[in-house]
N, C-alpha and C positions, 0 to 999 in steps of 0.2 A: 268199410263203407266205400272207399275209393274203388275197390275191386268190384263191388256191386254196381256202382255207377258206370264203370267201364263196361260191364256186361250189358247193362241196359242201353248204353250208347251204341254198342256194337249191334245189338238187336234192332235198334232204331235205324241204323244205317242199312242193315240187311233188308228190313221191311221197305225202306225208301227205295232201295235198289230194285227190289221186286216190283213195287208199285210203279217205279219209273219205267221199268221194262214193259209193264203192262200198258202204260200210257203210250210208250213209243211204238208198241205193236198195234195200236188202234188203226182202223182202216183209213186209207188216205182220203177217201171221199168225205167221210165225216170229220176228219181232221182239217180238211180244207174249208169246209162249210159247216155252219152251226145248225142250219135248219134243213129238215127233210122237205123236199119238194112235195107239195100237197095238191097241185093242180097244174094246168098249163096256161100259157098266155102268149099272145102274138106280140112279137117285137118288130116294129117297123124298121125296115132296112131299105132305104131308097123307095122304089115303087113296089117293093115286095114285102111280105111278112114272113117271119120265121117263128113257128110255133115251138116254144121252149118249155121245159119243166120250170115251174115257178113256185114260190112260197108266198102265200097271201099275207102272212103276218111278219115277215122279215123286216127288221127296222131299217136296214140299209138297202143293198142291191137284192131285190126279190128273186133274181135269177141265180144268185150265188147260193145254191142249195144242192143237196145230194139225194141220190136214190140208191137203194141197196136191195139185195135179195129179200123178197117179201113185201116190198113197197107195192102199193096198189092204188093207182089214181090216174087221172088224165095226163099228168106229167110223164108217167111211164108210157102211155099211148103216144105222146108226142115224140119221145125218144125212139120208140119202136118204129114209128112211121119214118123218121129220118134214117134209122139203121136200115130199113128196107129200101128206101129210095136212093140213098147215097152209098150204101155198102152192100146191097143185095143180100141182106141177112135172112130173108124169107120167114120173118116172124109173124105170128098172129098178133094183130094190133088189138090186144085185149086188156091193156092197162095193168097187167100183172108181171112184176119183175121176178120171173122164175128162172130156171136153169138155162133155157134157150136165150133169154135176154142177157143174162149174166155172161154167157159164152160169147154172144155177139159183141157185147161191150168190151170184153177181154181182147177179142180179136182186133177190134178197132183201136184199142189202146196200144196194142203191140205195133200195129201199123203206123200210128201217128207218133209213137215214141214217148208215151207217158207210162207211168207205173201201171202195169197190167194186173190189177186186182179184181176186175169185173164189177167195180162200183163206179157209178156216175157221180162226178163232182166237178168243181170249177176247172180243174186242169184238163179233164176230158172234154168238157164243154168247149173250152177255148181252142183245143187242138183238133177237134174233129170238124168235118164238113156238115152243114145243116141243109135241110130242104127249104129252099126259098120258094114261096108260094105266091101266086097271083092274088088279087083281091077276092076272087071267087073261091080260093082255097085249093086251086089246082097246082100240083108240083110243077115248078119251072126249071130250076137248076139246083145244084149243090155247090156250096162254098163255105168258107170259114165266116164266122161272125164279124 
């Protein structure tokens, strides 16, 4: 009986280790933020607005969200616009987080010194420059939030 229990305990430790490794390997964007951005929203910054990816139903900070390969919404468009204006990414602003957007995000992440996984999350949001726009929506300058 003791030997059987020891085998079950060892198997449990092994499964926990495997599952723990899986959790640890989760993407940094989704690990940093719980909600996928599902839209975009302007954040007032002085006399300018910054259009950011946003989560309509987040209970706390609605800008604390993530975007990953395959995301499709106006939050992706806001990110693509800023990547074009502030980092000269040359992306189509189509709201689709495809290979070109992922590559542009990876490049920016490397440049600003955050984990370069190609996924947008709070660490990337805080480290990158954003397009500050006038009240009419015209790009004015790039700066951190």
